N, C-alpha and C positions, 0 to 999 in steps of 0.2 A: 947172441945177446938177448936176454929174456926180459920181458916187461911184466910187472906185477901191478895190479890195480886193486886198491882197497875200496870198501863201500863208500867212503867219503869222497874219493876222487870220482867215482861213477855218478854219485848224486850231484856233485858240483858240475861235472861234465854235462849232465842232462839239463841242469838249470841254464848253463851257458848256451847250450844248443837251442833251447826253447827261445831265449831272448834273441839269439843271433838270427835264427830263421825268421822270426817275426820282424826283426829290423831289416833284414835283406829283402823282405817282401814289399817294403815301401820305399827303400832308398834307391834312387836311380843310379845306374841303369838296370840294377837287378830286380827292380819292381815289375818288370815286364815278364809275365808268365808265359808268353807265347814264344819269345825269342831266346830267353835265358832258360836252358834246360833245368829242370828241378834238381838233377844230380849235381850241377854246378853250384847251385845255391846250398845244397846239403854239404858238398865238399868244402866250400868256404866256411860254412858254419861249423863244420867238424874241425877244421884247422884252427878256428878261433877258440873252439872248445878246448883243444889240447893245450893252447897257449895260456888261456885265462883260468881254466879250472884249478890248476895247482896253486894259483895265487889267492883263491878265496879262503878266508879264515874258516877253519873247521867248526868253530863255535857258532857260526852264522848259518850253518846248514840245517835243514829240517831234520827232526829226529823221528818222525812218524809218517805213516802213509798219508794221513789227512793233511799234515803240514806240508808234505812234498807236493801234493796236488795243488794246494793253495799257492805255494811258491812258484810252481810252473805257470799258473794263471797270471800271477803278478808279474813274472818275468816276460811273458808274452805281451801283456799290456804295456810294460815299460819299453820293450823293444819297438812296439808299434808307435808309441808316443814320441820317443826321441827320433825315430826314423821319419815320422810324418813331418816333424819340424824341419828337418833337412830337405825333404822332398818339396815342401811348400815354398821355401825361400829360393831354392835353386830353380823352381818352376817360374819364378819372376822373369827370368831371361827369356823363356819361351813366350810369356805374355807380351813382352816388349816386341818380339817379332810379329805376333798376331796383331798388335795395334798398328804396326806399320803396314800390314796387309790391307787394313781397312781403308787407309788413305792412299796407299800406293797402287791400287788397282790390281793387286795380286790375290785378292780374297775370293775371286770367282773360281779359278781352277784349283780346287783343293786336291791334295795328294795324300797318300797313305804314309803315315809315320812308321818306319821300320821297327821302332822300339815298342810302341804301344799298339800298332796296327789299327789306329784310329785315324779318321780324316782330320787333317790339320792343315792350315794355310801354309803356303810355300815358305815365307819368311819365318813363320813360327817354327816350322820344322828345321830351317837352317840355323836359327838361333839356338834351338835345343841341341842340335848336333855340335855346334861350337861349344856350348856349355859342357857337354860330356867330354869332348876332346880336351878342353882346358882343364877339366877336373882331373884327368889322368896325366896330362903333360906337365902341369904345374905342381904335381904332387899333392893336390888338394884332397885326393882320395885317402892319402895317408893321414891327413888331419882328421878326416871324417872317421876313419877306422880307429884312430887314437881316441877320439871323443867317445866312441862306443866302448872301447876298453876301459876308459876312465869311469864310465857309468857304473861299473861294478864296484868302484870304491866309494859310491854314494848309496844312500838308502834307496830301495826300489819304490815304485809308486804305492801310495796308500791313500786312505780316505782323507788324511790330513794334507796331502799334496794335490788333491784334485782341484782345489781353489787356485793354486799356482798354475796348474795346467790350463784352466780356463783363461786366466789372465794372459799367459804366454801366447796361447793360440789366437786370442783376439788381437793382441799387438802384432803378431806375426802375419795375420791376414791383412792388416793395414799396411805392414811393411811390404808384403807381397805385391799389393796393388800399386803402392807408391813407388817401389823400385822398378816395376815394369814401366810405369809412366816416365820415371826419371831417365831410364836407359834410352827410351825412344823419343823423349821430348824434343830435342833439337831437330831430329828428322821429321817429327810430326808437324812442327811449326813451319818448316820449309814446304812440306807437301800441302799443308793447309793453305799457305800463302799462294802456292801454285794454283790451287782450285779457285781462290779469290781472283787471281789474275785472269784465269780462263773465263770466269763469270763476267768480269769487266770487258773482256774481249768479245763476249757474246753480245753485250749491250752496244759496244762501239762498232762492231762489224757483224750484224745479224746474218749476213750471207755466208759467213765462215762456218763450216761444220765443225763445231768445237768437239763433238764426240769423237770424230775420226782423228782430230789433232790432239785432243786431251789425253786419251787413254795411252797411246804410245809414249807421249811426253811424260806422263806420271810414272809409268813403269820404268822408263829409262832413268828418270830422275831418282826413283826409289833405289834402283840398282847402284847408282853412283853414290848416293847418300849412305846406303848400307855398307858399301866398301870403305867409306871414310869413318862411319860411326861405329863400326865393329871394334875399333881400337879401345873403346871404353868398357867393353864387356869383361875383359880379364880383371880389371880393378873392381868392378861391381861384383863379379862372381866371388872374388876373394873376400870382399866385405860381407857378402851374404853368407858364405861358409862360416866365417868367424862369428857372425851373428847367430847362425843356426846352432853352432856348437855351444855358444854361451847360453842360448835359450834352453837347449836340451839339458845343460847342467843346472840351469835355474829351476827347471821343472822338478828335479830330484832334491836339490839342496837349498833352493831359494837364492835370492840375491845376496 
């Protein structure tokens, strides 16, 4: 069986590859350059290229070298923009874990995140791994890939869409912080109340060494609360993915 490629297919394939590689560079878990081999990223981008390139309208392909270079730059920027939106909102789950580390007493022994190879608090890393596992177990990654494929049916980034990009990013940054607080809020309230009780205990019984009593109590309580509170993460993650895909579409086509 022989395959024949015309010039239009090769140009379309090159444009899809440029956007796919840029997109994979910022979308978790492929955004980690240390643990995800470059060949894996290129292989996934290549597969997407073979699937998407035949669906691009021939009349939308560049007809000159200068237009091709411009189209490559625009597709790279488009891939980075829609990928960053997904990365930002999914990272809200990691932020929730990091907030719990602050009041749970687990922020002192930082560990190395195997995905980013950066130092990250224990619960922050735990919540990040939960989010990645849920992303694949629930089929959320299929929705993310589908959103990327659908981006080719919308106009790419242009000077006219930069205003929408700024607006979406500002709103998403607010959603990122708000979602992180909402995920961790019930647990934060209990841990903060524990610190208030320990402070009152210090006033009532100064002879009690609250430091020796308080640290193990907070860590134990944090572990119990995380075990109970982790149940809300799947629903929040699903809402964040839906929001990310909608915002990525809004960048290109508007509301």
